[in-house]
C-alpha positions in Angstrom: 18.1 82.0 -79.5 18.2 78.5 -80.3 15.1 76.7 -81.3 14.1 74.0 -78.8 11.6 71.2 -79.5 8.2 71.2 -77.7 4.6 70.5 -77.9 2.0 73.1 -78.7 0.4 75.0 -75.5 -2.1 72.8 -74.1 -5.9 74.2 -74.2 -7.6 75.0 -71.1 -9.6 72.0 -70.2 -12.0 71.4 -67.3 -10.6 68.4 -66.5 -7.0 69.8 -65.4 -9.0 71.5 -62.5 -10.2 67.9 -61.7 -6.5 66.5 -61.1 -6.2 64.8 -64.6 -5.8 65.6 -68.4 -8.3 65.1 -71.0 -7.6 61.4 -71.5 -7.9 60.6 -67.6 -11.4 59.9 -66.1 -11.8 62.7 -63.3 -14.2 61.0 -61.3 -12.7 60.0 -57.8 -14.7 56.8 -57.6 -13.4 55.0 -60.5 -11.5 51.7 -60.1 -7.9 51.8 -60.9 -7.2 50.3 -64.3 -3.8 49.4 -65.5 -3.2 49.8 -69.0 -3.2 46.8 -71.5 -0.4 46.4 -74.1 -2.5 47.5 -76.7 -3.3 50.8 -74.6 0.3 51.5 -73.9 1.1 51.5 -77.6 -1.8 53.8 -78.3 -1.0 56.0 -75.6 2.9 56.2 -77.2 1.2 56.9 -80.5 -1.1 59.6 -79.0 1.9 61.1 -77.0 3.7 61.4 -80.5 0.9 63.0 -82.2 0.8 65.6 -79.4 4.1 66.4 -80.0 3.8 66.8 -83.5 0.8 69.6 -82.7 1.5 73.0 -84.4 2.7 76.1 -82.5 2.6 79.7 -83.1 5.8 81.8 -83.7 8.3 82.5 -86.3 9.2 79.8 -88.8 12.7 80.2 -88.1 12.1 79.0 -84.4 10.7 75.8 -85.9 12.5 72.6 -85.8 11.2 71.0 -89.0 12.6 68.0 -90.7 14.9 68.2 -93.6 13.4 68.5 -97.2 14.8 67.7 -100.5 15.7 64.3 -102.4 16.0 61.3 -100.4 19.9 61.3 -101.1 20.1 64.7 -99.5 19.1 63.2 -96.1 21.5 62.3 -93.5 22.8 58.7 -93.0 21.5 56.4 -90.4 23.2 56.4 -87.3 26.2 54.0 -86.7 25.4 50.6 -85.2 25.2 50.4 -81.6 28.1 48.9 -79.7 28.0 47.0 -76.6 29.3 49.6 -74.4 26.9 52.3 -75.9 24.6 52.2 -72.5 23.6 54.9 -70.0 24.1 54.5 -67.2 27.6 53.0 -67.8 27.6 49.2 -67.0 30.2 48.0 -64.4 31.6 45.4 -67.0 31.5 45.1 -70.6 32.9 42.4 -72.6 32.3 42.6 -76.6 32.6 39.5 -78.9 33.0 40.8 -82.4 31.1 38.5 -84.8 28.4 37.1 -82.3 25.5 39.8 -83.0 22.3 38.5 -82.6 19.5 39.7 -85.1 15.8 39.6 -83.6 13.9 37.6 -86.1 10.2 38.1 -86.6 9.1 34.7 -85.0 11.2 35.6 -82.0 9.6 34.8 -78.6 10.6 35.9 -75.1 11.1 33.2 -72.4 11.0 33.6 -68.8 11.1 31.9 -65.5 8.0 30.6 -64.3 7.6 33.5 -61.8 4.7 36.0 -61.8 6.9 39.2 -61.4 9.5 38.1 -63.9 6.8 37.4 -66.3 5.5 40.7 -65.8 8.8 41.9 -66.8 8.8 40.0 -69.8 5.4 41.5 -70.8 6.6 44.8 -70.4 9.8 44.1 -72.7 7.5 42.5 -75.2 5.2 45.8 -75.1 8.3 47.9 -75.5 9.5 46.2 -78.6 6.3 45.3 -80.4 5.3 48.8 -81.9 8.8 49.2 -83.8 9.3 45.8 -84.8 5.7 44.9 -85.7 6.8 41.3 -84.2 4.2 39.5 -81.8 6.8 38.5 -79.6 4.8 36.1 -77.4 5.9 35.7 -73.8 6.3 31.8 -72.9 7.9 29.9 -69.8 11.6 29.1 -70.3 12.5 25.5 -71.1 15.6 23.5 -71.2 17.2 23.3 -73.7 16.0 27.0 -74.9 15.3 27.4 -78.6 17.5 29.6 -80.4 16.4 33.1 -81.9 14.9 34.6 -78.8 15.0 36.6 -75.7 15.3 34.6 -72.5 14.8 36.1 -68.8 15.9 34.0 -65.9 15.8 34.2 -62.3 18.8 32.5 -60.7 20.4 33.2 -56.9 23.6 35.2 -57.1 25.7 36.8 -54.3 27.4 39.0 -57.0 24.3 40.9 -58.5 22.3 41.9 -55.4 19.0 43.4 -55.3 19.0 44.9 -58.7 22.0 43.8 -60.9 22.0 41.7 -64.0 23.8 39.7 -66.3 23.3 40.0 -70.0 24.7 37.7 -72.6 24.3 38.1 -76.4 25.2 35.3 -78.8 24.2 35.0 -82.4 21.9 32.6 -81.0 19.8 34.9 -78.9 19.7 36.9 -75.8 19.7 36.1 -72.2 19.3 38.2 -69.0 19.8 36.7 -65.6 19.4 38.1 -62.4 18.4 37.2 -58.7 15.4 39.4 -58.6 12.6 40.6 -61.1 14.1 44.3 -60.4 17.5 43.1 -62.0 15.6 41.4 -64.8 13.7 44.7 -65.4 17.2 46.7 -65.6 18.7 44.3 -67.9 15.7 44.6 -70.2 16.2 48.5 -70.1 19.8 47.6 -71.2 18.7 45.5 -74.1 16.4 48.4 -75.3 19.5 50.6 -75.6 21.6 47.8 -77.4 18.9 47.7 -80.0 18.9 50.6 -83.0 17.4 53.8 -81.8 14.3 53.1 -84.1 13.1 50.7 -81.5 11.4 53.8 -79.6 9.2 54.1 -82.6 5.7 54.0 -81.7 4.7 52.7 -85.3 6.6 49.8 -87.0 10.1 50.7 -88.6 11.9 48.6 -91.4 15.1 47.9 -89.5 17.5 45.2 -88.9 17.2 44.6 -85.2 20.6 43.7 -84.0 21.9 43.5 -80.9 26.0 43.6 -80.5 27.3 40.3 -79.3 29.5 40.2 -75.7 28.2 40.2 -72.1 27.4 42.9 -69.6 27.5 42.3 -65.8 26.0 45.3 -63.8 24.6 46.5 -60.7 24.0 49.9 -59.0 26.4 52.0 -56.9 23.8 53.6 -54.7 20.6 52.0 -53.7 18.6 55.5 -54.1 18.4 57.0 -57.5 15.8 59.5 -57.9 14.2 62.5 -59.6 11.5 64.9 -58.2 8.7 66.4 -60.1 7.0 69.4 -58.7 3.3 69.4 -59.4 2.3 71.9 -56.8 3.9 75.2 -58.7 2.2 73.9 -62.0 -0.2 71.0 -62.0 0.7 68.0 -64.3 -2.0 65.1 -64.8 -1.7 61.5 -64.3 -0.7 60.8 -68.0 2.1 63.3 -67.7 3.5 61.6 -64.4 3.4 58.2 -66.1 5.4 59.4 -68.9 7.8 60.9 -66.4 7.9 57.5 -64.6 8.8 55.6 -68.1 11.5 58.1 -68.5 13.0 57.0 -65.4 12.9 53.7 -65.8 14.6 53.6 -68.9 17.8 55.2 -66.9 17.5 52.9 -63.9 16.3 55.4 -61.8 14.2 53.8 -59.1 12.5 56.7 -57.2 10.1 59.2 -58.2 9.7 62.2 -55.3 6.3 64.0 -56.0 6.3 67.7 -54.5 2.7 67.6 -53.9 2.0 70.8 -51.8 3.4 74.3 -51.7 2.0 77.7 -51.7 0.5 77.7 -54.8 -1.2 74.4 -54.7 -2.3 71.2 -52.9 -2.4 68.3 -55.2 -3.5 65.2 -53.2 -6.9 64.7 -51.9 -7.2 64.0 -48.2 -10.7 62.6 -47.2 -10.6 64.0 -43.5 -9.7 67.4 -44.8 -11.5 67.9 -48.1 -11.2 71.5 -48.7 -7.4 70.9 -49.2 -8.0 70.0 -52.8 -11.4 71.9 -53.2 -9.9 75.1 -52.4 -6.2 74.7 -52.1 -5.9 72.8 -55.2 -7.6 75.2 -57.4 -4.7 77.4 -58.2 -1.2 77.3 -59.4 1.8 79.8 -60.7 0.3 82.4 -63.2 -3.1 82.1 -62.2 -4.1 78.7 -64.1 -6.9 76.5 -62.6 -4.5 74.1 -60.7 -5.6 70.6 -60.6 -5.1 67.5 -57.9 -5.1 64.0 -57.8 -8.0 61.8 -56.5 -6.9 58.7 -54.0 -7.5 56.5 -57.2 -5.5 58.7 -59.6 -2.6 58.4 -56.9 -2.9 54.7 -56.4 -2.7 54.5 -60.3 0.6 56.6 -60.3 2.1 54.3 -57.4 1.1 51.1 -59.1 2.4 52.1 -62.5 5.5 53.2 -61.1 6.1 49.7 -58.7 5.5 47.9 -61.9 8.7 49.6 -63.1 10.6 49.2 -60.1 10.0 52.9 -59.2 9.0 53.6 -55.6 6.9 56.9 -55.2 8.2 59.4 -52.4 5.5 61.6 -51.4 6.1 65.1 -50.2 3.8 67.0 -48.0 5.9 70.3 -47.3 5.8 71.4 -43.8 5.8 73.7 -41.8 6.2 76.4 -44.3 5.2 76.3 -48.2 1.6 75.9 -46.7 -0.3 78.7 -48.3 -2.6 76.4 -50.3 -3.6 74.7 -47.0 -3.9 77.8 -45.0 -6.2 79.1 -47.8 -8.5 75.9 -47.3 -8.4 75.9 -43.6 -7.7 79.3 -42.1 -7.7 78.0 -38.6 -4.2 76.5 -39.0 -2.8 80.1 -39.6 -1.0 81.9 -37.0 -3.6 84.7 -37.0 -6.6 82.2 -37.9 -7.3 83.9 -41.0 -7.2 82.3 -44.3 -5.0 84.2 -46.8 -5.9 84.6 -50.5 -4.8 81.9 -53.1 -1.2 82.6 -54.1 0.1 82.5 -57.7 3.5 84.0 -57.6 6.8 82.6 -56.8 8.3 83.9 -53.6 8.9 81.6 -50.8 9.2 81.6 -46.9 6.2 83.6 -46.0 3.7 81.1 -45.1 3.5 78.6 -42.3 1.1 76.5 -40.2 0.9 77.6 -36.5 3.2 75.0 -34.6 1.7 76.4 -31.2 -1.8 75.2 -32.2 -2.9 71.6 -31.2 -5.2 71.9 -34.3 -2.1 71.7 -36.4 -0.8 68.4 -35.3 -4.2 66.8 -35.9 -4.0 68.0 -39.4 -0.4 66.8 -39.8 -1.5 63.3 -38.3 -4.5 62.8 -40.6 -2.7 64.2 -43.6 0.5 61.9 -43.2 -1.6 59.1 -42.1 -3.6 59.1 -45.2 -1.0 59.4 -47.6 1.1 56.9 -45.8 -1.8 54.4 -46.1 -1.7 54.9 -49.7 1.8 54.6 -50.1 3.5 51.2 -50.2 7.2 52.7 -50.4 9.1 52.9 -47.2 9.5 56.8 -47.4 7.4 60.0 -46.5 9.1 63.4 -47.1 7.8 66.0 -44.6 9.9 69.0 -46.7 11.2 71.4 -43.8 12.8 74.0 -45.9 12.4 77.7 -46.0 10.2 78.2 -42.9 12.0 81.5 -42.6 9.1 83.2 -40.3 8.9 80.2 -37.6 11.4 80.9 -34.6 14.1 78.1 -34.4 12.7 76.5 -31.0 9.2 76.2 -32.5 10.5 74.7 -35.7 12.5 72.3 -33.9 9.7 71.5 -31.8 7.5 71.0 -34.9 9.6 69.0 -36.7 10.3 66.6 -34.0 6.8 65.8 -33.1 6.3 65.5 -37.1 9.0 62.8 -36.9 7.1 60.9 -34.5 4.0 60.9 -36.3 5.9 59.8 -39.4 7.2 56.9 -37.5 3.7 56.2 -36.1 2.6 55.3 -39.8 5.5 52.9 -40.1 7.3 55.1 -42.5 10.8 56.7 -42.8 11.1 60.3 -42.4 12.7 62.0 -45.3 13.3 66.0 -45.3 15.2 68.6 -46.9 18.6 69.3 -45.0 17.1 72.2 -43.0 15.8 69.7 -40.5 19.5 68.5 -39.7 19.7 70.3 -36.4 16.6 68.9 -34.9 17.2 65.6 -33.0 17.6 62.6 -35.0 14.9 60.1 -35.7 15.7 56.3 -36.5 16.5 56.2 -40.0 16.1 59.7 -41.0 17.3 60.9 -44.5 18.2 64.2 -45.1 18.0 65.6 -48.7 20.7 68.1 -49.5 20.4 70.9 -51.7 23.3 73.0 -50.8 25.6 74.6 -53.3 28.9 74.6 -51.6 31.1 71.4 -50.6 31.0 71.8 -46.9 27.9 72.0 -44.4 29.0 71.1 -40.7 25.6 71.0 -39.6 24.6 68.4 -42.0 27.9 66.5 -41.4 27.1 66.4 -37.7 23.6 65.1 -38.5 25.2 62.2 -40.4 27.4 61.6 -37.2 24.4 61.2 -35.4 23.1 58.6 -37.9 21.4 60.6 -40.7 21.9 59.4 -44.2 22.0 61.5 -47.2 20.4 61.9 -50.5 22.3 64.5 -52.5 20.8 67.2 -54.7 23.2 69.8 -54.9 21.5 72.9 -56.4 24.5 73.8 -58.7 24.7 70.4 -60.0 21.3 68.4 -59.6 18.7 71.1 -59.9 16.9 70.5 -63.5 15.1 73.8 -63.1 18.5 75.5 -63.6 18.9 77.0 -67.3 21.2 75.3 -69.4 22.7 78.6 -70.8 21.8 82.3 -70.4 19.4 82.4 -73.3 17.6 78.9 -72.4 13.9 80.2 -72.6 12.7 78.8 -69.2 14.2 77.9 -65.8 16.2 79.8 -63.1 19.9 80.7 -62.6 19.9 81.5 -58.9 22.3 78.4 -58.3 24.4 79.0 -61.5 23.8 77.5 -65.0 23.8 73.8 -65.2 24.9 72.4 -68.4 25.3 68.6 -69.0 29.0 68.7 -68.0 28.0 70.4 -64.6 25.3 68.1 -64.2 27.8 64.9 -64.6 31.0 66.1 -63.2 30.9 65.6 -59.4 31.0 62.7 -57.2 28.2 61.8 -54.5 30.6 59.7 -52.8 32.9 62.8 -52.1 31.1 65.8 -52.8 30.1 67.1 -49.2 33.0 67.4 -46.7 33.0 65.3 -43.5 30.4 62.9 -45.0 31.5 59.2 -45.9 30.4 57.6 -48.9 28.6 54.7 -46.9 26.5 57.6 -45.4 25.2 58.8 -48.9 22.0 56.6 -49.8 22.0 58.2 -53.4 21.2 61.1 -55.5 18.3 62.8 -56.7 17.7 65.3 -59.5 14.7 67.8 -58.7 12.5 69.8 -61.2 10.7 72.7 -59.6 7.9 74.0 -62.1 7.7 77.7 -61.3 8.5 78.2 -65.2 7.8 74.6 -66.6 4.2 74.6 -67.9 3.8 71.4 -70.1 5.1 67.9 -70.7 7.3 68.7 -73.2 8.8 71.6 -71.1 9.4 69.0 -68.5 11.0 66.7 -70.9 13.2 69.6 -72.2 14.6 70.2 -68.9 15.1 66.7 -68.1 16.8 65.7 -71.0 19.8 65.2 -71.8 20.8 66.1 -67.8 18.7 63.2 -66.4 21.0 60.5 -67.9 24.0 62.4 -66.4 22.4 62.2 -62.9 21.2 58.6 -63.5 24.7 57.4 -64.4 26.2 59.1 -61.0 23.7 56.9 -59.2 24.3 53.8 -60.9 27.7 53.4 -62.4 30.8 52.9 -60.4 33.1 55.7 -59.9 35.8 54.0 -61.9 33.6 54.4 -65.2 33.2 58.1 -64.8 34.7 59.7 -68.0 33.3 62.9 -69.5 34.4 62.2 -72.8 33.0 58.6 -73.0 29.5 59.8 -71.2 29.1 62.6 -74.0 29.7 60.1 -76.8 27.2 57.4 -75.3 24.7 60.2 -74.5 24.9 61.6 -78.2 23.3 58.3 -79.4 20.3 59.2 -77.5 19.3 61.8 -79.5 17.8 59.7 -82.4 15.8 57.5 -79.4 14.2 60.6 -78.0 13.5 61.9 -81.3 11.9 58.5 -82.4 9.9 58.4 -79.1 8.7 61.9 -79.5 10.5 63.2 -76.5 11.4 66.9 -76.1 15.0 67.4 -75.5 17.6 70.4 -75.3 20.3 69.7 -78.4 23.3 70.7 -76.0 26.2 71.9 -78.0 28.3 70.0 -75.7 27.0 66.4 -77.3 28.0 65.3 -80.5 24.7 64.4 -81.7 24.6 62.4 -84.7 22.5 63.4 -88.0 18.9 62.3 -87.8 16.5 61.3 -90.6 13.0 62.6 -89.7 10.6 60.6 -88.1 7.0 60.3 -87.9 7.2 60.7 -84.1 9.9 63.6 -83.7 9.2 66.6 -81.9 9.0 69.7 -84.8 8.1 72.7 -82.9 9.7 75.2 -80.4 9.2 76.3 -76.8 8.1 79.9 -76.9 10.3 82.5 -75.6 9.6 83.9 -72.1 8.2 87.0 -74.0 5.8 85.0 -76.0 4.8 82.9 -73.3 3.8 86.0 -71.1 1.7 87.6 -73.9 0.1 84.3 -75.5 -3.6 84.1 -74.6 -4.7 81.0 -72.7 -3.8 79.2 -69.6 -0.5 80.7 -68.3 0.1 84.3 -68.6 2.4 86.8 -66.9 2.9 86.3 -63.1 0.8 89.0 -61.4 2.3 91.5 -59.3 1.0 90.8 -55.5 0.7 92.7 -52.5 0.8 89.3 -50.6 3.9 88.1 -48.9 7.0 90.2 -48.2 10.5 88.7 -49.2 11.9 86.7 -46.3 15.6 86.2 -47.0 16.3 85.3 -43.3 14.4 83.8 -40.1 12.1 86.2 -38.6 10.3 85.9 -34.9 6.8 84.7 -34.7 4.7 82.5 -32.7 
């Protein structure tokens, strides 16, 4: 089995049960603290150290840097070309001989706007660790001095809300956009145009050259998302912030957090405290679980917003609710609290749709989550409620949609809610595996919009290959090309392109237990989904994408990001770096016999399998 990079197993730490990792305070009454530039640089260095931690296993399974004389080391990667960007830009116009080399005394100049200045500050924070340059941020002036980077806000009908124009000459780099979001996306493109070593958390001796020319760019779809399931296995605040950084790098602008499921309830609700006190204390495999305090969640939302990522919280209803029922048995159809569930079956649990107390619960929970969430969306789940009668299910979803509307949010649900009466602005998240779905197409005719997450293309918990040590294969194997080779605008029969709001790549975590395993399943497939959401269809080209993606391997290595070295991608030879991952993900057998937090999933007499709906209350 091929070795794949990962961090060592995380030790059992009491702070996980409080909803965070060892570096994040567990107290629920702490004020929200946004990290400074120095703290972010220190966090990047700590992340690299984490990935260098040793693990157990055969030496043959380790990915170690090459040894030998310096002359035996691979050559540095080829210089970056202007078009070597993921997602592919709309228009690229290289100008040979116009490369810009960032000098040590460079400054970042920006329009006098608070949000634009924040983007400039973030860009400086990204570039300082590897370059070692101070990169002060200053107000833009006319004329601008040569030798720096300028971010400018300017009205433009062509660029839209997220587009940008990037110009590189031998005198400097200029990014222009109509909005701060556009400047932010342009800054991510500039990041990719610098040498791969720019991702290093420590200074690197490098010629920081940017290829000359111009790029004009804007997204194809307004919704470009990824989902992290924190219910099956809990991930602390620092892990979620790292995922947000990954999304922002590839211009993904929505993070869907699957906050509740049978195995755990992960978000504090003041009016129903046992949801986290009891329902949050479990996860797949019998670990301690954990949850986010209200301040934890505020921190995640604020960090995402600063990177132009909107958090989409999901409270899965009426099924997938065993953790809630464990905390409040009064919501169960029989009024009895079930034991905590740490297996991986689905479809057995549901809140009682005939009990008025259920709707008090739904209104309280959704009201509190909506108040904490500045984004427009509230995801109500709605999938795999196999044991709820169709009429009771429809009545529950209709009433829940009205509750969501009362919070001022727009309802999002898995496509199983499609037959239910339409709610204004409703968004269906489609995760089917076939190219036609008449029920969903009919819902679109009634006004629904779609976010496409086809299980056989976009589900990032699917294995890459039969020997991938983690993941599933119920929707088939998803290698990089399968993740890339489909068109959201034409994928579902009977659904016009203008009804497609965008795409999302879900990562379910039944088998994913650590930060590095999250990254291993994200990369290199997440950039493929990002390109489908951002780039115009005319740029779609597997051979070109494969070659562009190859240059990101050294970037991930420099950043200490775990990834799958897919044989489909012509990865360049890499020199060893101080931050690169050097260990291997344990095999499934090793993971199940390893002492510590995550052990074999115990056999349970709990729920019976439920492949089809069954009558109930």
